[in-house]
N, C-alpha and C positions, 0 to 999 in steps of 0.2 A: 683671751688670744696669751698662748706664752711666748714666755720671753726670747725663745731662739726663732720667731717670727718675727719678732717686731724689732727695727734697730735701736730706738731710743731704751727700750727693759732691756733689749742685750750688752748696751753699755754700761748701765746701769748697776747690772749684775756684774760684769767685769769691775767694775771700776770699786762697788762695794766690797766683794774677793779680796781684790790688791788690798785698802783697806784691813778690811780685817786679819789677813796671812801679814801682812805687815806689824798690825800691834800684835798678833802672840806671838810673834817672835822676838819682839820686844821685850814682851812680859812671860813667855816663855819659852826661852832661845832652844832647851832640850826638844824639844818638840817637833822642830822645823831642822833637827841636825842633819837630816836622811837628804840627799840629795838625789838621788836615783828613786823609782818605782814611782808606786801613789802618790807620796807625800812629797818626790822631786816638784812636782807641778805646784806645790803649794809654797815651797821653795822659793821656787822660778817669779812666782808671785810675789812676793815678801822681797826677796830682791830687788823687782823691778820698783815696788812702792818704797824703798829705801834709797837707791840710786836716784830717781823721775821723783823724785816726792817733792817739790814745786810744782812739776807737772799734773800731775799725780792730785796733789791739793787744788788747783787751777781745775782742773777736769770735775771734779768732786763740785767744787762752789758751782759753778757753771751748768750742771744736770741739776743741783739743786735751785738754782733759780728757774730755769729750762722747767722742772717738775712744778712749782710754785704757779710761775705765769702763764702756763702754757698747757 
């Protein structure tokens, strides 16, 4: 089943994307400087990860627990 049709998998992909974009922005800031176009989507995901990091971390933890136990 595709991640687009399964809500649990969709949330996992979104959280991993936000975490990955935030990591790449911290390690290589020149890659995500462009705020428009296709790379602008990744810049926005990195911005979400920077500003809402406690919530994103809690979401990743809860998603990991739900994957392990359910």
